[in-house]
C-alpha positions in Angstrom: -2.7 -22.0 -1.0 -5.7 -19.9 -0.8 -7.0 -18.1 -4.0 -8.1 -15.0 -2.0 -6.7 -11.7 -3.1 -5.9 -8.4 -1.2 -6.4 -5.1 -2.7 -4.7 -1.8 -1.7 -5.7 1.5 -3.0 -2.8 3.1 -5.0 -2.8 6.3 -3.0 -2.8 4.5 0.5 0.3 4.8 2.6 2.4 1.7 2.6 2.9 1.9 6.3 -0.9 1.2 6.5 -0.7 -1.9 4.3 1.2 -4.3 6.6 1.0 -7.9 6.1 0.3 -10.1 9.2 2.8 -12.8 8.1 5.7 -10.3 7.2 8.6 -10.8 9.7 12.1 -10.2 10.0 12.9 -13.5 11.8 15.2 -15.1 9.4 18.0 -12.4 9.2 21.4 -13.7 9.8 22.5 -12.7 13.5 25.2 -10.2 12.5 22.6 -8.5 10.0 20.1 -8.2 12.7 22.5 -6.7 14.9 23.5 -4.2 12.1 20.0 -3.4 11.6 19.5 -2.6 15.2 22.5 -0.3 15.2 21.5 1.5 12.1 18.2 2.2 13.5 19.9 3.5 16.8 22.0 5.7 14.7 19.0 7.5 13.0 16.7 7.5 15.9 15.9 11.0 17.1 12.5 10.9 18.7 10.0 8.0 19.3 10.4 4.6 17.8 11.5 3.2 14.4 10.3 -0.3 14.2 12.6 -2.9 12.5 9.9 -3.7 9.9 9.6 0.0 9.1 13.2 0.5 8.4 13.5 -2.7 6.4 10.4 -1.6 4.5 12.2 1.8 3.6 15.2 -0.2 2.5 13.2 -2.4 0.1 11.3 0.5 -1.2 14.8 2.3 -2.0 16.1 -0.9 -3.6 16.9 -0.7 -7.4 14.1 -1.9 -9.6 16.5 -3.0 -12.5 17.4 -6.7 -12.4 21.2 -6.2 -13.0 21.5 -4.1 -9.9 19.4 -6.4 -7.7 21.5 -9.3 -9.0 24.8 -7.5 -7.9 23.2 -6.6 -4.5 22.3 -10.4 -4.0 25.9 -11.6 -5.2 27.4 -9.1 -2.7 25.3 -10.4 0.1 26.3 -14.1 -0.8 29.8 -13.4 -0.7 29.8 -11.1 2.4 31.5 -12.3 5.7 30.3 -11.5 9.1 33.1 -8.9 9.3 31.2 -7.1 6.5 28.0 -6.8 8.5 29.6 -5.3 11.6 29.5 -1.7 12.4 32.4 -0.3 14.5 34.4 -3.6 15.3 38.4 -3.2 15.3 39.8 -5.1 12.4 41.9 -7.2 14.7 39.0 -9.0 16.2 38.4 -12.7 15.3 34.9 -13.4 16.6 31.5 -11.5 16.9 29.9 -12.1 20.1 26.1 -11.1 20.1 23.6 -11.0 23.0 20.6 -13.4 22.6 17.3 -11.6 21.8 13.9 -12.9 22.5 11.2 -12.5 19.6 9.4 -9.3 19.6 10.1 -5.6 19.9 13.7 -4.7 20.9 13.9 -2.6 24.0 16.6 0.0 24.1 18.5 1.2 27.2 16.5 4.4 27.3 13.1 2.6 27.3 
């Protein structure tokens, strides 16, 4: 591991401090789909990149360890059904489209 350091001015916008290695590639499939749907629900004009929405969620996460542990516990006990937005309760299987790596295109793009 390299001993190099990165410096960030404390008043610099977080959106301008992106790490080149930061990616959202290991999300469970149902959570990746949920992320896309949550972004679609709030999109009004222009693009909302996945990294930007996830960054906002991380910033809003509680800073106290007890709350973070509860969130992690909830994730570890969650089922696919817990992640799905808008699926009827009588469904037994979630079928998702396969996405290639990279920016997600929407129907209106």
